[in-house]
N, C-alpha and C positions, 0 to 999 in steps of 0.2 A: 710651404703648401699653400695652394690658391682656391678661390672659387669665385669662378665669373657667370654671372645667371642675369638672364634677361628674364622677368618674369610676366605673364599674360594673365588672362584670366584660366589658360588649362595648359598654357606652355612654358615649360623653363630648358633653358640652353646653357650649357655650362662644363666644366672638364674637371674630371678625376684627379687626385693627387697623381697620376701615372698619365697623364695627357692624353686618355681617352677620353671621348666625346662623351653628355651624356646629352640625350633630347627625351625629355618625357611630353607621354603625352595628356597624363590628366596630373594635376598640382592643388593640394588642398592646406593650407595651413593656419595654425590656431595658436594667438597667441597664451599664452598662464603665467604665472606665477609660480614658481619652485617648492614648492608644499606638498608634501604625504598624501594631504586631503586631495589636492588634484589628481593624482595617479588614478582614481577610477573612473572619474568623467574622462580625462583621457583616453585610457581604456573603450571606455563604451564609444566614445569618437570615432576613435579609428574604427573600431567594430562597423558602424556604421556605414564609414567610406569602404570599406573593402566586401561589405558586404553589396554595397552599390556597383561595385567593380567588377563583382562575381569570382571576388578572391578571398572566397572563406578559408579554403585551406592552409591559407598561413597566418589565420585568424591567431593563434597561440603564440608562436614566433615572434609575429609582430608585437602585439601586448607585450611579452615579456620582453623585446628590447625596449619601447618606449619605459617603461617600467623602471628598467636599469637606466638608461639614460638620464631620467628625473629625477633618481636615486644619486647620483653622480653631480650633479648638478645640485642639489641641498649637500651631500656631503663635504664637495671636494668648492665651492662658490659661495655656497648659503643657500640658507632658506629664505624663500621669498623674491629668488633674484629673477627681474622679468627675464623670460626663456619664449620659444616660440618651438611647437611642434611643426616639422613640413613634411607632408609623405607625399611623394611622386611616386609616377609609375611609367615604365617605359616597354617597348616591346620585351624586356626579357624579365628587367627587374622589378621590383618594388624597394622603394629606396624611402627608409625612415631616419627622418634629423632632427635631433634636439639643437637651437643656435640659443648659446647665450653670450656674456659680453666680456668675459672674462679670458683673456688672450695668453695670461700666463699658466694659468693648470691647465693641463694636459692629460687626459685618461690613456692609461698606461696597462697593460695586459701582466697579469699577475698569475702567478701560479702558485695559487691557495692550495697549503695541504689538506688533507681527505677532509679534517675536524675541525678546519677554517670557518670561523664564521663569518668573518669579510673576505669581502679580497676578490669575489667569484663575478664580478659585476662583466665585467669587458670580457672576461674569459665562455659568459654565458652567451655575451652577442659572437663572438669569434665561432663557437661550435652554431649556432643557431642558424645562421648566415652566410655566402659566400667570401663578404667580406665586409672589412670594417675600413674607416678611417677619421682624418682629421681635416677640413679645412679651414683656411684663417682667412677674415677677407676683411679688413678698413677695422672697425671696433669689433668684432665679433667673431664667434668661433660656431664651428657648426659639427660637431659629431656625429655620422652616419653610419650606417651600416644597411646593405643591400642585401634581399632575398627575393631567389630565383623562383621566377613566376613558370607555371607548367608549360610545357609544349603547347599543349592543346588551346591557351591563350595568348598566345606570341602575336598574332594577327591582329592588328590594330581594327579592321574592317569585320572582320568574320570570328577571330579566336573570343576577343572581348566580348562582353555582352550587352546585350541591345539596351538597357540601362546606361553604360557606359555613353554611347554613340549619343540616347538623347541630351545627357548631361551637356555632353559638348555642344548640340545646337542648343539646346535653350541656354546657354554661356553666350554663346555664337549670337543668337535674338535680340535676347534680354540682359547682356554683360555679368560681368561676377555676381551679382546683388541677386541674380534669377537660379544659380547655383540650387543643385536639390538638394535634402537628404541633410540639410547642416543639422547639428544637432540646437535646437529651441530658434529654430528658424523664425523670427520675424512674422508678422501678419504681412506688413510691406514686401518682405523678402518671397512669403507665399503669391499673392497676389501678382509681384511680376515675373513669378517662374508662368504662373498661370496664362495670363496676356502673350508671355513669349511660345506658349505652348498652341494658343490660338492664332496666332500667326504664322505660326509652319504648318498648321494645319492646311489656314487661309490661301499662305501660298501654293501646297501641294494642288489645291482645288484649282484654283488657278492656272496651275500646270496640266491638271488633266484640259482643264476647257480647251488651252490651247493648242494640244495636240490630241485633240477628238479623245480622248477618254472617258469613259464614264465613270463618272465622280461615286458613282453607287457603287460599281462594280468593285471599284479599286478598295473601297473602304471595307465590303463585306469580305473581299479575301483578305487585308489586312486583318479583321476581326476575328478570319476562322482561322491564323495562322498564330492570332495571339490565343487563342482559346487550348489549339492544339499542342504549342508548345508548353503552357501551362500545365495543363493538364499532362503532359510528358514528364515536366520536373517534381506537379506535385498532385502525383494520381491520388 
């Protein structure tokens, strides 16, 4: 099993264990120590990003997978293990992975009895996900699962919400530090994101002038679209 990934601010390219190519449109990672006390914070951070990507319908399953992955690291690798939660999204699936440094201990699927108190973790993940697996790379392993994104959201520029496209632009203009909606984002990160947004709007105003468009009309129409869409979503 292998994982070959080239990480940028918003794209991940790699290969699944079956050889199929994985190209994500968004990538988010969060280092943590594998402790039970960290699980609620990880779930909240994941929930924030799913809302940003417009994937609220996957929240319960995604949070369950994160909880089980972390519990698996705590039980089989050890409490306090330096780990990383990596969440990525492509046109058809949301991928959730937890990376840890132990290559010897691999998760296995156990068919626990009805009254069993343990051993249900990977069975739960198999039940709620399309597929799951383990990738080994260098001195780390990644235990991952994939949740199918609804067909209405599979188009990168039409199905995914406007927030995801805006996040891509902010990352393009301001670099990874400008990615919005990070839990506990620093004042510096907020300022970088705001400056990136100002640069985007300024470039659009230059475009309007260069091509003879009325900037006020364009901004008015954008405001009208925004108000109509928000009223439709939040009547």
